N, C-alpha and C positions, 0 to 999 in steps of 0.2 A: 609355785606350780606345776601341777602335775601334768606330764609328757601322755600324750596318747599312746596306745598298744604300738600303734604303728611306727610309731616313731623309735619306740624301743628296739623292736625288731629290724628295721632299718640298722639302725644305730649300732646294735651289736650284732648286725653280718659286717657289716663295713669294719667293725673294729677287727672283726675275725678275718677279715678282709676274702673270704667268700662274695660269690658271684651270686646273683641269683640261681642260678642253676647247679651250683654246687651247694646250696641251701636246700635247691629242692630234691637232691637228689636224696644229703642226708636224712631229708623228713620223709621223704617217699610220698610225696605231691609233683604238679610240673611247675616250671618256672611262672605260670601267667599265673597262678594263685599265690605262687610268694608276691610276685606285684601285687596285687588285686587284694592282700592284705598290707601292705607295705602304703596303698594310696587309702586304706581304710575304707574298700568296696567290699570286704569279704570279711569275717567276724571267724576265728579258728575253733574250733570244738577246742572240748577238756584234754580229748587225747593229742588233736593236733600238739594245743596246750605244750605239753608235755613232751612230744615230741622236737619241736621248735626250741623248748629251752635245754633239753638233753645235746641237743645239735651245736646252739647258740655258746655250751656248756654255763648256763644259767642256771637259774629256779622259776617254778610257771609265779612263787611270787612275786619273785622279783618284775616280773615280766607284766606282772598286775599291780606291784606296787606305786603309787602313789610319791610325792617328792611334797617334802611341808617343814619349814622350820617354824610352826605355830604349832606350838601340843597343845592347845583349846581343839584346836581344826581336828588334828589326829585323834582325840579322845572323842569325841563324836560324831557321831555318820545317821545323820537324818533318814532315815527308809526310803524314801524316793533315790537317795543317791545311794543306794547299793550296786556293786558291779553284780553282775549275772551271765552268767556259765549254765550253757547250754552244752549235754551231754549231745552224744553223736546219733545216740538211736529218738532224740528229741521227744523221749519221754520221764526224760530228768532235767532239773535245773537250779544249782544249784547259787545265792545269794550270800555272795561275801559279806562276813556282819564285824566288821572293822577295816578303817585303814592303813594301810602300810604293813602292808599282814608280814613284808620282806623283813622287816624290824623288831618285832613280837615274840614273846617265846610261847603262845598259842594261838594258836587258829578254829576261829567259831564259823562254822557256817550253815544254813536251814536248808534241804536238800527237798524238795517238793519232787515225788516218785509217781508220778502215774499208773494204772496197771500195763502190765506188763513192763515196767522201767525194771534198771539193772543197772548195776556199776560196772559193767565193761566185761570185767574179768572176774566171773565170779572164783571164789576161793583162792585169789592170786593176785589179789593186791597185796604186797609188801612195803610197808612205810624204813626210814632207817632203825638201824642198831638203837633201842636206848628212848625210842620216841614212843609214844599213849596215843589210846584212842578212845573218846569217851561219846557214848553213842544214847540219846533220849527221845522217844519218840513221842514226837508231839501227838499229829490226829494221824489213825489208821491203823498198819500193819503191817509188817515186814518181816523177810525171812532174811537171816544171816548166819550165814557158812564162819565160822573160825576152826581150821583148819578142819578138821571129819566132824567139828563136831556143825551140829543142823539147829538153830534155836530159831525159835518163832516168839516177835517180838509184837507188844501189843500195845497201844495208846496209853501213856506213862511211864514206860518199862524203858528200864535200861542198860548200859554195856559199859564197858571196863576196861581196855586186856591192853596188850604191847601191840605197837602196833607194826613190829617185824614177826607176827603170826600171820601166815599165811588166811586171806581172808576177801567175805565181799556179802552185797545183798543182795534182792529183788522184791519187788512188791509183787506177788502172784495175787492178789486178792484184783474186786472190782472194783472198787474209793482208791482214789486220791492219798495217798500216804506223805506226813510234813515232820522232817526227821531234824533232828539239830546235831550236829558230828564235830567233834572238836578234839583239833588233835594236838600237840606239842612236841619237839619242833611242829611249827607249821611243814604241811609235808610238801601243798602244793598253790 
């Protein structure tokens, strides 16, 4: 049986013996925001999930993971059951394509990027040493930066690079883009 995100946050906070105020201070938000998260009245953004995972000495993938001993349940994920993550700018949405991400060796997501949407930190995303990232543009176009290199990716184009290289992306166009991102190992 899957534990809701709010229960995982509460359990990890209590395990670390943090008060609501202490966790709020560590992640840079209000005590009432943490309380609302734990009651399921609010959903954290991608960047807030990252800050929570860091403060709780966890990983985003662990906060979002499902618990199951039924392997077939772990293999199949119907589209309506995908977890959706909304980025802070409200122009980017990612769909997790697998269950139990934390137990996997790779992490695929489909990200929908509205015009003007970005990766939060253009050219500054860095994943752990030894990680790899694969990108496939399913629809539309995006600008991608790896280090100082700029690449315009169009529908059908791919990238495969070391995830520990500084990188980022944006949709400067007027049409929505859909992109398959895959990381190994899972990065969030």
